[in-house]
C-alpha positions in Angstrom: 73.1 -98.2 16.2 71.4 -101.3 14.9 70.9 -102.6 18.4 69.2 -99.4 19.5 66.7 -99.4 16.7 65.9 -103.1 17.3 65.4 -102.4 21.0 63.0 -99.5 20.1 61.0 -101.6 17.7 60.8 -104.4 20.3 59.7 -102.0 23.0 57.0 -100.4 20.8 55.8 -103.9 19.9 55.7 -104.9 23.5 53.7 -101.7 24.4 51.2 -102.2 21.6 50.8 -105.9 22.5 50.0 -105.0 26.1 47.6 -102.3 25.0 45.9 -104.7 22.6 45.5 -107.2 25.5 44.0 -104.6 27.8 41.5 -103.4 25.2 40.3 -106.9 24.3 40.0 -107.7 28.0 38.0 -104.5 28.7 35.7 -105.0 25.7 35.2 -108.6 26.7 34.2 -107.8 30.2 31.9 -105.1 29.0 30.3 -107.5 26.6 29.9 -110.1 29.3 28.3 -107.7 31.7 25.9 -106.5 29.0 24.9 -110.1 28.1 24.3 -111.0 31.8 22.2 -107.9 32.3 20.1 -108.6 29.2 19.6 -112.3 30.2 18.6 -111.3 33.7 16.1 -108.8 32.4 14.7 -111.5 30.1 14.4 -113.9 33.1 12.5 -111.3 35.2 10.0 -110.8 32.4 8.9 -114.4 32.4 5.6 -115.6 33.7 5.7 -117.0 37.2 4.9 -120.5 35.9 8.2 -120.4 34.0 10.0 -120.7 37.3 8.1 -123.9 38.2 9.9 -125.8 35.5 12.8 -127.9 36.9 15.2 -126.4 34.3 14.5 -122.9 35.6 15.4 -123.4 39.3 17.4 -120.7 41.1 20.6 -122.6 40.9 20.2 -123.4 37.2 19.4 -119.8 36.3 22.4 -118.4 38.3 24.7 -121.0 36.7 23.4 -120.0 33.3 24.1 -116.3 34.0 27.6 -117.1 35.2 28.7 -119.5 32.5 26.9 -118.6 29.2 28.1 -115.0 29.0 31.6 -116.1 30.0 31.7 -118.6 27.2 30.6 -116.0 24.7 33.4 -113.7 25.9 36.0 -116.4 25.6 35.0 -117.4 22.0 34.6 -113.8 20.9 37.9 -112.6 22.3 39.9 -115.5 20.8 38.4 -115.0 17.3 39.0 -111.2 17.4 42.5 -111.6 18.7 43.3 -114.1 15.9 41.9 -111.8 13.2 43.8 -108.7 14.4 47.1 -110.5 14.7 
């Protein structure tokens, strides 16, 4: 009887842990996509002379879009996961 209740509690905890991981993953991906979209819109609104600067080459801008939003996602998810657990 005790083993059955412990197994049920373990199984419930496992299901909730998986659900929590999925929800954090989904929200993190949604946040990353939104940040990339806003950053790209901001880049498109710049004057043409802004692109002449060596810091704003095509490679630098695509790298910035790829890495900055992902770093925010990683930091945000780790802090939120720590707070909720």
